[in-house]
C-alpha positions as CSV (number, residue, x, y, z in Angstrom):
1,M,-50.1,57.5,-29.8
2,Y,-52.7,59.1,-27.3
3,H,-52.2,62.3,-26.4
4,N,-50.0,63.7,-23.6
5,P,-52.4,64.3,-20.2
6,V,-52.9,67.7,-20.0
7,L,-52.5,69.8,-16.4
8,L,-51.2,66.2,-15.4
9,K,-50.2,67.0,-12.2
10,Q,-52.7,70.1,-11.7
11,S,-55.2,67.8,-11.8
12,V,-53.9,65.1,-10.1
13,D,-53.1,67.3,-7.2
14,D,-56.1,68.7,-6.8
15,L,-58.4,65.3,-6.7
16,V,-56.0,62.5,-5.0
17,T,-56.1,63.9,-1.3
18,N,-56.9,61.0,0.6
19,P,-54.4,57.9,-0.4
20,D,-57.1,55.2,0.8
21,G,-60.2,56.9,-1.1
22,I,-61.7,55.4,-3.8
23,Y,-61.6,57.6,-7.5
24,V,-63.0,57.6,-10.5
25,D,-61.5,59.0,-13.9
26,C,-64.6,58.9,-16.3
27,T,-62.5,59.9,-19.5
28,F,-59.5,57.1,-19.5
29,G,-58.2,57.9,-23.3
30,G,-54.4,56.4,-22.5
31,G,-54.6,56.4,-19.0
32,G,-51.8,59.1,-19.0
33,H,-54.2,60.9,-15.6
34,S,-54.8,57.4,-14.8
35,R,-51.2,56.2,-14.6
36,E,-50.9,59.3,-12.1
37,I,-53.4,59.1,-10.0
38,V,-52.8,54.6,-9.0
39,S,-49.0,56.2,-8.5
40,R,-50.1,58.2,-5.4
41,L,-52.9,55.7,-3.9
42,S,-52.0,52.7,-1.0
43,E,-52.5,49.5,-1.6
44,K,-56.2,50.6,0.5
45,G,-56.8,52.8,-2.6
46,K,-58.7,52.3,-5.8
47,L,-59.6,54.0,-9.3
48,Y,-62.0,53.0,-11.6
49,G,-61.6,54.2,-15.0
50,F,-63.9,55.0,-18.4
51,D,-64.5,54.6,-21.7
52,Q,-66.5,53.8,-24.2
53,D,-64.2,54.2,-26.5
54,L,-63.1,50.3,-27.3
55,D,-59.1,51.7,-29.0
56,A,-58.9,52.6,-25.7
57,L,-59.2,49.4,-23.6
58,K,-55.9,47.8,-25.2
59,N,-54.1,51.0,-22.5
60,N,-55.7,49.2,-19.4
61,I,-54.0,49.4,-16.5
62,D,-52.2,45.8,-15.6
63,D,-52.3,47.2,-11.8
64,P,-55.1,45.9,-8.9
65,K,-56.0,49.2,-7.8
66,F,-57.4,49.9,-11.7
67,T,-60.5,48.8,-13.1
68,L,-61.5,49.6,-16.8
69,I,-65.1,50.3,-17.8
70,N,-66.2,50.2,-20.6
71,Q,-69.2,52.4,-20.4
72,N,-70.1,56.1,-21.2
73,F,-69.2,58.4,-18.5
74,R,-73.3,58.7,-18.4
75,F,-73.4,55.4,-17.0
76,L,-71.4,56.8,-13.7
77,E,-74.0,56.2,-11.1
78,N,-75.3,52.8,-12.2
79,S,-71.9,51.3,-13.5
80,L,-70.8,51.4,-10.2
81,L,-73.3,50.4,-8.4
82,M,-72.0,47.2,-9.9
83,Y,-69.5,47.5,-8.7
84,G,-70.5,47.8,-5.4
85,V,-69.5,51.0,-4.9
86,S,-72.1,53.9,-3.9
87,K,-69.8,56.6,-2.8
88,V,-66.3,57.8,-4.3
89,D,-63.8,60.1,-2.8
90,G,-62.7,62.0,-5.9
91,I,-63.9,61.9,-9.8
92,L,-61.7,63.7,-12.5
93,A,-63.2,64.3,-16.3
94,D,-60.7,65.5,-18.9
95,L,-63.1,66.2,-21.9
96,G,-63.0,66.3,-25.4
97,V,-61.5,64.0,-28.4
98,S,-58.4,62.4,-28.0
99,S,-55.4,63.1,-30.3
100,H,-55.6,59.1,-31.0
101,Q,-59.5,59.4,-32.0
102,F,-58.4,62.5,-34.7
103,D,-55.1,60.8,-35.8
104,A,-57.5,58.1,-36.5
105,G,-58.3,59.3,-39.7
106,E,-60.5,56.4,-40.8
107,R,-62.5,57.4,-38.0
108,G,-63.8,61.0,-39.6
109,F,-63.3,63.2,-36.7
110,S,-60.4,65.2,-38.3
111,T,-60.5,68.1,-40.8
112,R,-57.5,67.1,-42.5
113,S,-58.4,63.5,-43.6
114,N,-60.5,62.6,-46.1
115,A,-62.3,60.1,-44.5
116,P,-66.1,58.2,-44.1
117,L,-68.8,61.0,-41.8
118,D,-68.6,59.1,-38.9
119,M,-67.6,61.1,-35.6
120,R,-68.5,58.1,-33.2
121,M,-66.2,57.4,-29.6
122,N,-68.6,54.6,-29.2
123,V,-68.0,52.9,-32.7
124,M,-71.3,50.5,-31.3
125,Q,-74.0,53.2,-31.6
126,S,-75.7,53.5,-35.0
127,L,-75.7,57.6,-35.4
128,D,-73.3,58.8,-37.5
129,A,-71.8,62.0,-38.9
130,K,-73.4,61.0,-42.3
131,K,-77.3,60.2,-41.1
132,V,-77.0,63.7,-39.5
133,I,-75.5,65.6,-42.2
134,N,-78.3,63.3,-45.0
135,D,-80.8,63.1,-43.0
136,Y,-81.3,65.8,-40.1
137,E,-83.8,68.5,-41.4
138,E,-82.6,72.0,-42.3
139,E,-83.9,73.4,-39.3
140,A,-82.3,71.2,-36.8
141,L,-78.7,71.0,-38.7
142,A,-79.1,74.8,-39.0
143,D,-79.6,75.0,-34.6
144,I,-76.7,72.2,-34.7
145,F,-74.8,74.9,-35.9
146,Y,-75.8,78.2,-34.2
147,Y,-75.6,76.1,-30.6
148,Y,-72.9,73.6,-31.1
149,G,-70.4,75.7,-33.7
150,E,-71.2,78.6,-32.7
151,L,-71.9,79.3,-36.7
152,R,-73.7,82.4,-37.7
153,E,-74.5,81.7,-40.9
154,A,-75.4,78.7,-39.2
155,R,-79.1,78.6,-41.5
156,K,-77.3,79.4,-45.2
157,L,-75.1,76.4,-44.1
158,A,-77.6,74.2,-43.4
159,R,-79.6,75.2,-46.7
160,D,-76.5,74.7,-48.6
161,I,-76.1,71.2,-47.4
162,V,-80.0,70.1,-47.6
163,H,-79.6,72.0,-51.5
164,H,-76.3,69.0,-52.2
165,R,-77.9,66.3,-50.6
166,K,-81.2,66.1,-52.7
167,I,-78.5,65.9,-56.1
168,K,-75.6,63.3,-54.5
169,T,-75.5,61.8,-50.7
170,I,-72.5,63.8,-48.7
171,E,-70.3,60.7,-47.9
172,T,-66.9,61.6,-46.3
173,T,-65.3,64.4,-44.9
174,E,-63.9,65.6,-48.4
175,D,-67.4,65.5,-49.6
176,L,-68.9,68.3,-46.6
177,K,-65.9,70.4,-47.2
178,K,-66.2,70.8,-50.6
179,L,-69.7,72.1,-50.3
180,F,-67.8,75.2,-48.7
181,S,-64.9,76.2,-50.7
182,Y,-65.9,79.5,-51.9
183,L,-64.8,80.1,-48.4
184,P,-61.9,82.5,-48.3
185,P,-58.1,80.5,-47.1
186,H,-58.2,82.7,-44.1
187,K,-60.8,81.4,-42.8
188,V,-61.7,78.3,-43.6
189,N,-59.4,75.9,-40.7
190,K,-61.3,78.1,-37.9
191,F,-64.6,77.1,-40.0
192,Y,-64.2,73.9,-40.3
193,A,-63.2,73.1,-36.8
194,Q,-66.2,74.8,-35.8
195,L,-68.5,72.7,-38.3
196,F,-66.7,69.6,-37.3
197,Q,-66.9,70.6,-33.4
198,A,-71.0,71.2,-34.3
199,I,-71.5,67.4,-35.9
200,R,-69.2,65.6,-33.5
201,I,-71.6,66.9,-29.8
202,E,-74.9,66.0,-32.0
203,V,-73.5,62.2,-32.8
204,N,-71.8,61.8,-29.7
205,Q,-74.7,64.0,-27.7
206,E,-72.2,65.4,-25.8
207,L,-73.5,68.3,-23.7
208,D,-76.2,65.8,-22.4
209,V,-73.8,63.4,-21.3
210,L,-71.3,66.1,-19.5
211,K,-74.8,67.2,-17.6
212,E,-75.3,63.9,-16.7
213,M,-72.3,62.9,-15.6
214,L,-71.5,66.7,-13.7
215,I,-75.2,65.5,-12.4
216,Q,-74.2,62.3,-11.2
217,S,-70.9,63.0,-9.5
218,Y,-72.3,65.2,-6.8
219,N,-74.7,61.7,-6.2
220,V,-71.8,60.0,-5.8
221,L,-68.9,62.1,-4.4
222,K,-68.9,62.3,-0.8
223,P,-69.1,65.0,1.4
224,G,-65.1,67.0,0.9
225,G,-65.2,64.8,-2.4
226,R,-63.7,67.0,-5.3
227,L,-65.0,67.3,-9.4
228,V,-62.2,68.2,-11.3
229,V,-62.9,68.9,-14.7
230,I,-60.7,69.9,-17.1
231,S,-63.0,71.6,-20.5
232,Y,-61.3,72.7,-23.8
233,H,-64.4,74.7,-25.1
234,S,-66.5,77.5,-24.0
235,L,-69.9,75.5,-24.0
236,E,-68.4,73.2,-22.2
237,D,-66.9,75.3,-19.7
238,R,-70.1,77.5,-19.1
239,L,-72.2,74.3,-17.9
240,V,-68.9,73.6,-15.6
241,K,-68.6,76.7,-14.4
242,R,-72.3,77.2,-13.4
243,F,-72.8,73.5,-12.2
244,L,-69.9,74.4,-9.4
245,K,-71.2,77.8,-8.9
246,N,-75.2,76.9,-7.8
247,G,-75.9,73.3,-8.9
248,M,-77.9,74.4,-12.2
249,F,-76.9,74.4,-15.5
250,E,-79.8,77.5,-16.2
251,G,-81.4,80.1,-15.0
252,E,-81.4,81.3,-11.3
253,P,-80.8,79.3,-8.0
254,Q,-84.0,80.5,-5.6
255,R,-82.8,82.4,-2.8
256,D,-83.4,83.6,0.5
257,I,-84.6,86.6,1.7
258,Y,-80.9,87.9,1.9
259,G,-80.1,87.1,-1.6
260,N,-77.9,83.7,-0.2
261,Y,-78.3,80.3,-1.9
262,E,-77.6,77.1,-0.6
263,K,-74.6,76.1,-2.9
264,T,-73.8,72.5,-3.6
265,F,-69.8,72.8,-4.0
266,E,-67.4,75.2,-2.8
267,L,-64.4,76.2,-5.4
268,V,-60.9,75.5,-5.1
269,K,-59.4,78.2,-7.3
270,S,-62.6,80.7,-8.3
271,K,-60.6,81.3,-11.7
272,A,-60.1,78.2,-13.9
273,I,-56.7,76.7,-13.7
274,I,-55.0,76.9,-17.8
275,P,-51.7,75.4,-18.9
276,D,-48.4,77.7,-18.8
277,D,-47.0,78.3,-21.7
278,K,-44.1,75.8,-21.3
279,E,-47.1,73.0,-21.4
280,I,-48.3,74.5,-24.8
281,E,-45.2,74.2,-26.1
282,E,-44.9,71.1,-26.1
283,N,-48.4,69.5,-26.1
284,S,-50.6,71.9,-28.7
285,R,-53.9,71.0,-27.7
286,A,-53.4,72.2,-24.2
287,R,-53.8,75.6,-25.6
288,S,-57.9,75.7,-24.9
289,A,-58.1,73.9,-21.3
290,K,-59.3,74.8,-18.9
291,M,-59.5,73.5,-15.6
292,R,-61.8,74.1,-13.0
293,T,-61.9,72.2,-9.7
294,G,-65.0,71.6,-6.8
295,I,-65.4,70.3,-3.3
296,K,-68.5,68.8,-2.9
297,L,-70.1,69.9,0.5
């Protein structure tokens, strides 16, 4: 099972403003958002879906208005050009890991299953969680845990891992969790969630990929086109928020003598949209979701 699409109506309402337009769903997954988008398109409309996960191909939509591209959305611009598309009316990205990927225990995403250390969204790539944990230098591991997992004890964690892997290779998610069995029970769930998130972000280069997608989205959107992004943790949301505000990920834009700067997007709403209590009750994955929409100027 793939997850229920989060903020389905709100996201597609923001996205589809022209039924005859060309749209992109950067994270096809189970196809929930894509099916809703296609339902709102005229016969002239077109939707391109992206997903690097081979499992997602099984959910393809049999509709002439839809094309599924088996690619990481970091290749958004070039992939669209291969289909003769240079400009689009709207782009949707529902970030994060699908419930299907978490529930497929053998893929190593979940803290609940004992599985090989994998965590690859694209199973064809060579870098996996096992290589990160067993081959990365101690300093690199500490940086990953600190910046991607926001774990304050990152240096100690890295030191413990390096010490243990000298004795025996860390093969599975359970092997990794056992290294930190000294943690008090009330801290375990949050700690493992942060640890696994950090490793997964590194394996899949998620923040770098997100930056590349955001920049390319601006390039391919028509003036007045819309970018809708649903994120699930502060690292993603911070990048999206800053990019929609000033087209940058860090630093400050150049201002004129009056303190004004050239904006790239106009925000549809100044604050992020979050799911209501009813949606969170029906779909626990929605709890941490934040949606931001920008209109290209």
